[in-house]
C-alpha positions in Angstrom: 58.6 -262.2 -70.7 57.6 -266.0 -70.0 60.8 -267.6 -70.6 62.3 -264.6 -69.0 63.0 -266.5 -65.7 64.5 -269.8 -67.3 67.4 -267.7 -68.9 67.5 -266.4 -65.6 68.7 -269.8 -63.6 71.0 -271.0 -66.2 75.0 -270.0 -66.1 76.9 -267.7 -68.4 79.1 -270.5 -69.4 75.6 -272.7 -70.0 74.1 -269.9 -71.9 77.5 -269.2 -74.3 77.8 -273.1 -75.0 74.0 -272.8 -76.0 74.9 -270.2 -78.3 78.2 -271.9 -79.8 79.9 -268.9 -78.4 83.7 -269.3 -77.1 84.5 -266.8 -74.2 87.0 -265.0 -76.2 84.4 -264.8 -79.0 81.9 -263.6 -76.4 83.8 -260.7 -75.1 85.0 -259.4 -78.6 80.9 -259.2 -79.3 80.9 -257.1 -75.9 84.0 -255.2 -76.4 85.6 -256.9 -73.2 89.0 -257.8 -71.8 88.2 -262.2 -72.3 89.2 -262.5 -68.6 85.9 -260.2 -67.5 83.7 -262.9 -69.7 85.7 -266.0 -67.7 85.4 -264.0 -63.9 81.6 -264.0 -64.2 81.4 -267.6 -65.9 80.2 -269.4 -63.2 77.5 -267.1 -62.4 73.7 -267.0 -62.7 72.9 -264.2 -65.5 70.2 -262.9 -62.2 73.2 -262.9 -60.5 75.1 -260.5 -63.1 75.6 -257.1 -62.1 72.9 -254.8 -64.7 75.5 -253.0 -67.1 77.2 -256.0 -68.2 73.9 -257.8 -68.0 71.8 -255.8 -70.1 74.3 -255.9 -72.5 74.8 -259.7 -72.0 70.7 -260.6 -72.5 70.3 -260.2 -76.4 73.8 -262.1 -77.6 73.0 -265.4 -74.4 69.4 -265.2 -76.4 70.4 -265.0 -79.6 68.7 -261.6 -80.5 71.7 -260.3 -82.2 71.4 -263.2 -85.2 67.7 -261.6 -86.3 70.2 -259.0 -87.6 71.8 -261.1 -90.3 71.5 -259.9 -93.8 70.8 -263.5 -95.7 68.2 -264.6 -93.3 
């Protein structure tokens, strides 16, 4: 993963905005409460606890867009 270090240094809010997701939309995709997302919004991705980080990473990288049937 060549660009892995660049994405790990950005905050959750910055990565979320790059994917044009609101906190509510991200929480819905992860099946979490919106307040949980807002709590970690100012943390860098590398500082997020591991079970949540592994769920966040594919969404914040945009991997979920690969499964859209009309593309």
